[in-house]
Each structure stands twice: as structure tokens, then as C-alpha cells.
VOPAGU-2260 file (C-alpha; in pm, 1 decimal, decimal comma):
REM VOPAGU-2260
SITE   aa  ch    i         X         Y         Z
SITE  MET   A    0   -3612,8   -6593,7    6002,4
SITE  LYS   A    1   -3731,1   -6808,2    6321,1
SITE  VAL   A    2   -4085,2   -6877,4    6471,8
SITE  PHE   A    3   -4177,1   -6785,3    6836,8
SITE  VAL   A    4   -4159,1   -7144,6    6939,3
SITE  GLY   A    5   -4114,3   -7014,3    7294,8
SITE  LEU   A    6   -4416,5   -6828,4    7284,6
SITE  PHE   A    7   -4607,0   -7101,4    7125,5
SITE  LEU   A    8   -4421,3   -7410,5    7306,0
SITE  ALA   A    9   -4481,7   -7622,9    7006,7
SITE  ILE   A   10   -4241,8   -7758,6    6736,6
SITE  PHE   A   11   -4280,3   -7655,5    6384,9
SITE  VAL   A   12   -4243,2   -7882,1    6090,3
SITE  ILE   A   13   -4149,0   -7722,2    5755,9
SITE  ALA   A   14   -4415,2   -7716,6    5468,2
SITE  PHE   A   15   -4249,4   -7721,6    5145,3
SITE  GLY   A   16   -4342,9   -7513,6    4898,1
SITE  ILE   A   17   -4550,1   -7670,6    4608,7
SITE  PHE   A   18   -4528,1   -7562,5    4228,1
SITE  LEU   A   19   -4868,2   -7582,6    4133,7
SITE  ILE   A   20   -4978,8   -7620,9    3752,5
SITE  THR   A   21   -5309,6   -7470,6    3779,4
SITE  PRO   A   22   -5487,5   -7221,2    3751,4
SITE  SER   A   23   -5444,9   -6948,9    4082,7
SITE  THR   A   24   -5773,3   -6758,5    4106,5
SITE  GLN   A   25   -5802,2   -6732,1    4466,4
SITE  GLY   A   26   -5607,4   -6486,5    4533,4
SITE  GLN   A   27   -5683,6   -6301,1    4271,9
SITE  LYS   A   28   -6044,4   -6234,4    4357,0
SITE  LYS   A   29   -5959,8   -6172,4    4662,0
SITE  TYR   A   30   -5751,7   -5891,4    4630,5
SITE  ASN   A   31   -5847,0   -5800,4    4246,8
SITE  ASP   A   32   -5459,5   -5705,4    4197,7
SITE  GLU   A   33   -5244,3   -5626,0    3931,4
SITE  PRO   A   34   -4903,8   -5863,2    3815,5
SITE  THR   A   35   -4600,7   -5631,5    3853,0
SITE  ILE   A   36   -4388,9   -5756,8    3532,0
SITE  VAL   A   37   -4053,6   -5878,9    3612,1
SITE  GLN   A   38   -3760,3   -5956,1    3394,8
SITE  LYS   A   39   -3475,4   -6238,7    3425,7
SITE  GLY   A   40   -3135,8   -6097,9    3548,8
SITE  GLN   A   41   -3272,5   -5716,0    3611,2
SITE  VAL   A   42   -3214,2   -5678,9    3992,6
SITE  THR   A   43   -3188,5   -5350,9    4215,8
SITE  GLU   A   44   -2945,6   -5329,9    4508,0
SITE  LYS   A   45   -3249,9   -5327,2    4708,5
SITE  GLU   A   46   -3387,7   -5617,5    4583,1
SITE  ARG   A   47   -3054,7   -5795,1    4618,7
SITE  ALA   A   48   -3082,6   -5724,3    5003,2
SITE  TYR   A   49   -3439,6   -5823,3    5028,0
SITE  SER   A   50   -3364,3   -6116,5    4814,3
SITE  LYS   A   51   -3090,3   -6233,4    5108,6
SITE  GLU   A   52   -3342,9   -6235,2    5373,8
SITE  TYR   A   53   -3595,8   -6474,7    5135,9
SITE  LYS   A   54   -3306,6   -6684,9    5088,0
SITE  LYS   A   55   -3242,2   -6729,3    5436,2
SITE  LEU   A   56   -3618,9   -6766,9    5498,6
SITE  TYR   A   57   -3685,3   -7076,2    5254,1
SITE  ALA   A   58   -3324,7   -7209,8    5342,5
SITE  TYR   A   59   -3525,8   -7528,5    5294,1
SITE  ARG   A   60   -3654,6   -7531,2    4951,3
SITE  ASP   A   61   -3563,3   -7688,3    4647,1
SITE  GLY   A   62   -3424,0   -7380,0    4471,0
SITE  ARG   A   63   -3649,8   -7426,2    4129,7
SITE  LYS   A   64   -3647,5   -7092,9    3934,8
SITE  LEU   A   65   -3974,3   -6980,9    3811,1
SITE  SER   A   66   -3872,0   -6954,9    3483,9
SITE  GLY   A   67   -3862,4   -7320,0    3445,9
SITE  LEU   A   68   -4246,4   -7291,3    3584,4
SITE  VAL   A   69   -4309,2   -7096,8    3283,5
SITE  GLN   A   70   -4169,0   -7313,2    3017,1
SITE  LEU   A   71   -4372,2   -7598,5    3202,5
SITE  SER   A   72   -4698,3   -7443,9    3227,7
SITE  LYS   A   73   -4601,2   -7324,0    2831,6
SITE  SER   A   74   -4551,3   -7636,3    2743,0
SITE  LYS   A   75   -4915,1   -7747,7    2837,4
SITE  GLY   A   76   -5082,9   -7520,3    2640,3
SITE  ASN   A   77   -5179,7   -7300,1    2966,7
SITE  THR   A   78   -5244,1   -6952,9    2926,3
SITE  GLN   A   79   -5378,4   -6897,2    3302,5
SITE  GLU   A   80   -5220,5   -6775,7    3623,5
SITE  VAL   A   81   -5046,7   -7048,5    3766,9
SITE  GLY   A   82   -4947,5   -7056,1    4146,3
SITE  VAL   A   83   -4627,3   -7166,7    4414,7
SITE  THR   A   84   -4762,7   -7234,2    4738,8
SITE  ILE   A   85   -4560,5   -7296,8    5080,1
SITE  GLY   A   86   -4818,0   -7484,7    5312,6
SITE  LEU   A   87   -4884,3   -7357,9    5688,0
SITE  PRO   A   88   -4642,7   -7537,2    5909,0
SITE  GLN   A   89   -4786,2   -7826,8    6108,6
SITE  THR   A   90   -4753,9   -7813,2    6473,7
SITE  VAL   A   91   -4698,7   -8034,9    6751,8
SITE  THR   A   92   -4810,7   -7894,7    7120,4
SITE  VAL   A   93   -4520,4   -7943,1    7427,7
SITE  GLY   A   94   -4658,1   -8118,8    7717,6
SITE  ASP   A   95   -4840,3   -7882,8    7975,9
SITE  THR   A   96   -4631,6   -7562,0    7967,6
SITE  PRO   A   97   -4881,1   -7294,7    8010,4
SITE  PHE   A   98   -4995,4   -7087,6    7681,0
SITE  PRO   A   99   -4835,2   -6736,3    7715,7
SITE  THR   A  100   -5078,4   -6472,9    7867,1
SITE  LYS   A  101   -5186,9   -6186,9    7618,8
SITE  THR   A  102   -4922,9   -5943,6    7746,1
SITE  GLU   A  103   -4671,7   -6205,2    7714,8
SITE  PHE   A  104   -4737,2   -6222,8    7401,5
SITE  LEU   A  105   -4727,5   -5894,7    7294,3
SITE  SER   A  106   -4445,8   -5801,1    7483,6
SITE  ASP   A  107   -4254,0   -6067,3    7305,4
SITE  LEU   A  108   -4323,4   -5936,2    6953,3
SITE  SER   A  109   -4312,3   -5572,3    7059,0
SITE  CYS   A  110   -3952,0   -5601,3    7226,1
SITE  GLY   A  111   -3788,4   -5832,9    6914,9
SITE  ALA   A  112   -3926,7   -5596,5    6637,3
SITE  ASP   A  113   -3718,3   -5353,0    6553,1
SITE  ALA   A  114   -4027,3   -5087,4    6516,2
SITE  VAL   A  115   -4339,5   -5149,8    6570,9
SITE  VAL   A  116   -4613,0   -4904,5    6385,6
SITE  LEU   A  117   -4943,9   -4785,6    6287,3
SITE  GLY   A  118   -5018,3   -4731,4    5899,1
SITE  SER   A  119   -5199,9   -4742,3    5568,2
SITE  VAL   A  120   -5101,4   -4943,2    5262,7
SITE  LYS   A  121   -5075,5   -4659,4    5005,5
SITE  SER   A  122   -4954,6   -4871,0    4716,9
SITE  LYS   A  123   -4745,7   -5192,6    4643,0
SITE  SER   A  124   -4520,9   -5399,0    4415,4
SITE  SER   A  125   -4375,2   -5696,2    4405,7
SITE  HIS   A  126   -4010,9   -5878,7    4326,3
SITE  MET   A  127   -3946,9   -6232,8    4213,7
SITE  THR   A  128   -3574,2   -6334,6    4460,1
SITE  GLU   A  129   -3267,1   -6215,9    4304,2
SITE  ASP   A  130   -3224,2   -6612,1    4262,7
SITE  GLU   A  131   -3541,3   -6630,2    4089,9
SITE  THR   A  132   -3701,1   -6940,5    4332,2
SITE  PHE   A  133   -4006,3   -6689,6    4493,4
SITE  VAL   A  134   -4152,4   -6369,3    4524,9
SITE  PHE   A  135   -4228,5   -6074,5    4746,7
SITE  THR   A  136   -4391,2   -5788,1    4786,2
SITE  GLU   A  137   -4282,1   -5466,2    4848,0
SITE  TYR   A  138   -4552,0   -5195,8    5048,3
SITE  GLU   A  139   -4549,4   -4875,8    5082,3
SITE  LEU   A  140   -4670,3   -4760,0    5419,4
SITE  LEU   A  141   -4814,7   -4411,9    5546,8
SITE  ILE   A  142   -4708,0   -4399,9    5918,0
SITE  LYS   A  143   -5008,1   -4292,0    6148,3
SITE  GLU   A  144   -4857,7   -4364,0    6463,6
SITE  VAL   A  145   -4472,6   -4446,6    6606,0
SITE  LEU   A  146   -4518,3   -4728,8    6840,6
SITE  LYS   A  147   -4142,1   -4816,0    6911,3
SITE  ASN   A  148   -3929,5   -4633,8    6672,0
SITE  ASN   A  149   -3612,8   -4774,2    6517,1
SITE  PRO   A  150   -3314,7   -4602,8    6673,4
SITE  PRO   A  151   -3052,2   -4685,4    6348,7
SITE  SER   A  152   -3340,6   -4511,5    6122,6
SITE  GLN   A  153   -3608,5   -4315,9    6272,4
SITE  ILE   A  154   -3958,7   -4312,7    6137,0
SITE  ASP   A  155   -4162,5   -4015,4    6181,5
SITE  THR   A  156   -4586,7   -3977,8    6140,9
SITE  ASN   A  157   -4667,3   -3897,7    5830,9
SITE  THR   A  158   -4400,6   -4033,5    5593,4
SITE  ARG   A  159   -4394,9   -4340,1    5420,5
SITE  ILE   A  160   -4165,2   -4625,2    5481,5
SITE  GLN   A  161   -4150,0   -4978,4    5312,7
SITE  VAL   A  162   -4226,7   -5267,4    5394,0
SITE  THR   A  163   -4182,6   -5644,1    5252,2
SITE  ARG   A  164   -4358,1   -5960,2    5330,8
SITE  PRO   A  165   -4341,8   -6300,4    5110,1
SITE  GLY   A  166   -4540,6   -6381,5    4778,3
SITE  GLY   A  167   -4688,8   -6149,1    4524,6
SITE  LEU   A  168   -4811,1   -6145,3    4173,3
SITE  ILE   A  169   -4601,3   -6100,4    3919,5
SITE  SER   A  170   -4579,6   -6145,2    3517,9
SITE  LEU   A  171   -4263,1   -6320,0    3372,8
SITE  ASP   A  172   -4223,3   -6407,6    2988,4
SITE  GLY   A  173   -4582,5   -6308,5    2977,9
SITE  GLN   A  174   -4711,2   -6597,6    3237,2
SITE  VAL   A  175   -4876,2   -6465,3    3548,1
SITE  ILE   A  176   -4762,4   -6631,0    3801,8
SITE  ARG   A  177   -4896,4   -6597,4    4208,4
SITE  ALA   A  178   -4666,4   -6690,5    4486,2
SITE  GLU   A  179   -4786,1   -6782,8    4836,9
SITE  ASP   A  180   -4654,3   -6857,8    5183,8
SITE  MET   A  181   -4995,2   -6935,7    5395,8
SITE  SER   A  182   -4814,9   -6855,0    5691,8
SITE  TYR   A  183   -4838,8   -6494,9    5561,0
SITE  GLU   A  184   -5150,9   -6323,6    5468,4
SITE  ALA   A  185   -5067,8   -6019,4    5184,8
SITE  LEU   A  186   -5167,6   -5674,8    5286,8
SITE  GLN   A  187   -5421,7   -5454,1    5107,9
SITE  ALA   A  188   -5428,1   -5103,6    4934,2
SITE  GLY   A  189   -5605,4   -4813,3    5160,0
SITE  LYS   A  190   -5666,1   -5082,8    5430,7
SITE  GLU   A  191   -5496,0   -4987,9    5834,0
SITE  TYR   A  192   -5255,6   -5240,4    5991,4
SITE  LEU   A  193   -5055,2   -5257,8    6311,7
SITE  LEU   A  194   -4696,0   -5426,3    6216,8
SITE  PHE   A  195   -4412,9   -5535,1    6428,1
SITE  LEU   A  196   -4128,5   -5483,1    6145,2
SITE  ARG   A  197   -3746,0   -5572,3    6143,1
SITE  PHE   A  198   -3505,9   -5335,6    5968,9
SITE  VAL   A  199   -3308,8   -5427,4    5666,2
SITE  PRO   A  200   -3009,3   -5192,5    5674,5
SITE  GLU   A  201   -2904,1   -5288,4    5340,6
SITE  ALA   A  202   -3258,1   -5198,7    5187,6
SITE  LYS   A  203   -3308,2   -4908,0    5400,6
SITE  GLY   A  204   -3645,0   -5082,8    5428,3
SITE  TYR   A  205   -3834,7   -5359,6    5670,3
SITE  ILE   A  206   -3925,7   -5670,1    5649,7
SITE  VAL   A  207   -4251,3   -5890,6    5812,5
SITE  PHE   A  208   -4090,8   -6004,0    6205,9
SITE  SER   A  209   -4305,5   -6291,5    6256,8
SITE  PRO   A  210   -4578,3   -6512,0    6069,8
SITE  GLU   A  211   -4744,5   -6462,2    6468,0
SITE  GLY   A  212   -4754,2   -6092,0    6445,5
SITE  ASP   A  213   -4916,7   -5807,9    6277,9
SITE  PHE   A  214   -5308,4   -5696,4    6275,1
SITE  LEU   A  215   -5543,5   -5526,3    5978,7
SITE  LEU   A  216   -5771,9   -5255,4    6198,9
SITE  GLU   A  217   -6095,8   -5141,5    6059,8
SITE  GLN   A  218   -6284,6   -4871,6    6260,7
SITE  ARG   A  219   -6352,3   -5042,4    6633,0
SITE  SER   A  220   -6218,7   -5361,9    6546,2
SITE  THR   A  221   -5919,1   -5562,3    6481,7
SITE  ARG   A  222   -5822,3   -5883,7    6233,2
SITE  THR   A  223   -5517,1   -6101,2    6354,6
SITE  LEU   A  224   -5320,4   -6193,0    6007,6
SITE  SER   A  225   -5146,2   -6504,0    6203,7
SITE  LYS   A  226   -5250,0   -6849,9    6101,9
SITE  THR   A  227   -5192,0   -6975,6    6449,1
SITE  ALA   A  228   -5370,7   -6964,9    6783,0
SITE  LEU   A  229   -5357,1   -6629,3    7006,3
SITE  PRO   A  230   -5329,8   -6590,0    7347,2
SITE  ASP   A  231   -5706,0   -6541,2    7557,1
SITE  GLY   A  232   -5826,8   -6231,0    7486,1
SITE  LEU   A  233   -5596,2   -6128,8    7170,9
SITE  ALA   A  234   -5876,4   -6295,7    6851,6
SITE  ASP   A  235   -6199,0   -6049,9    6946,1
SITE  ILE   A  236   -5983,8   -5761,6    7101,4
SITE  ASP   A  237   -6082,9   -5396,4    6967,3
SITE  SER   A  238   -5847,5   -5166,5    6810,3
SITE  GLN   A  239   -5791,2   -4943,6    7082,2
SITE  SER   A  240   -5739,3   -5200,6    7364,3
SITE  LEU   A  241   -5453,8   -5340,0    7125,3
SITE  LEU   A  242   -5309,4   -5078,5    7102,3
SITE  ASN   A  243   -5331,4   -4929,5    7421,8
SITE  GLU   A  244   -5187,3   -5316,5    7508,0
SITE  VAL   A  245   -4888,5   -5268,2    7273,4
SITE  ARG   A  246   -4810,0   -4931,4    7453,3
SITE  LYS   A  247   -4827,2   -5047,0    7787,6
SITE  SER   A  248   -4613,5   -5368,2    7681,8
SITE  LEU   A  249   -4328,8   -5093,3    7553,2
SITE  SER   A  250   -4387,3   -4847,8    7846,4
SITE  ILE   A  251   -4306,5   -5212,9    8074,9
SITE  GLY   A  252   -3963,2   -5246,7    7908,2
SITE  CYS   A  253   -3783,9   -5548,8    7790,1
SITE  SER   A  254   -3634,8   -5717,0    8063,2
SITE  LYS   A  255   -3550,8   -6040,3    7880,5
SITE  ASN   A  256   -3366,9   -6136,9    7584,1
SITE  PRO   A  257   -3704,5   -6176,3    7317,4
SITE  ILE   A  258   -3645,9   -6427,0    7072,2
SITE  ARG   A  259   -3586,5   -6281,9    6738,2
SITE  GLY   A  260   -3737,2   -6333,3    6407,6
SITE  ASP   A  261   -3413,0   -6327,4    6233,7
């Protein structure tokens, strides 16, 4: 998945995944989640379809298997959680080209995404990719509002869809492994989010459209899940104003080809 180079006018240098043979408890304390038990070689058709997307996203990685991490961890006598972390990309600004406005930013996100929805997380489970090199998490999202629908697979309010994001917590051969891509924040059960999504037909579900999108909505306030700078007016926007801005950008229409996330 490409990042919004045109939006942020930056050159992104890929950050490499790092295998950490050390306790990884920060995420555990933050989200208080339980690992999903996975088995090598047991992959569903849906997991296979999502795995293809994550293989493209992480094509630059060396492809070391998580089973090797388990063996190394056990050989060192470690009995605690270990982690695989992909760091944030480094950015280099380009000239004096103006930063996108709030409207331009939301328009590019909205026009590029296959669907834009408001919903709450009801459950989640993590899965190892088919090549066994990384982890993604599938979230069940209860839809509260559809701001942009996906014609090939219409989304209705008060229904549930599946959304996947990089990273997650699994148990493989008795070893707990936390995989993280620091560009993508995990979603929390019970929380409400505004998400910009890309449809994966083979999985009949969705994958995150861009690391620069997505917001956590809490009553009147919002918090971006992006780890990069946002245009003025978005960092502290209230939830209703944010939704209105997205509705406005969609009502104007997409007069130019947006930068796709795939």
C-alpha cells in the first residue's frame, strides 16, 4: 500500500522490521488483550486473501518466519512475550510546496477509499500471514453510519463488517508474539472510529486504506490514529465537525484521480 506522498509532499524511507527477543509488555498493558492461538499451515481462504495484501504491503521485509523467532526465544530460555516491530518511516520535506488544507486532505482520503464508515469495534482476532512472517488483526465493526458506500458490496447501518489492520497478538507453539507496525495504531473494543477502508473482494472484507487516515471519536472530541502531521484544524477538531467535513468533501465529488492506497 502506498502512503499519501502527494498529500504530505514527502519522501518516505522504509523502516525495516526488527525482531526483538525481549519482553514486549507495553501494548499488553495498554490494550489488555489476549493472544489468538494460531497453528502453522492452517490458513482459511479469507486469511489467504488478506495475507496477499500484507505481503504486498511488506514486500521489502526479509521474510523471516515467526516460527524461527519462537525457536530462538525458547533457546534463550525466554518465557515472556516477544515482539516484532516495524518502525515509523523517516520523512524528508520537499521544497516550499504548500501543505494540503484540511479540505484537500479529507477529500483525498474520502475519494481514494472504497468505503468511509463510522462504527464501533465489537470483537477482534489476530492471524498469522500465510507466509508466517507477520500478523494482522481482524476487527468486527458494528456500523453506525455509512458516509461513503462500496457499490460492489453495499454496507448497511446496524450491520457488521470485517476490517483488518497490521499487527496483533498471537500465541504460536506456546510462545506469545506481539507484532506491531508503528504506523498503524490498534483499534480497541468498544471504541467508536471513523475509518477509511479499501475493499478486498476475495476476503469479502476490508483493509485499512492509509496510515494517514482514521480517527477515534470520543463524545465531542476526536483523536487521529495517524503518526504523521495533520493539516491545520484537524488535530483538535470535534467529532461532529469532523463528520461534517467528510460529508462535505464527499458531496463535492471527486473531480481528480486520488492517490490510491493500493
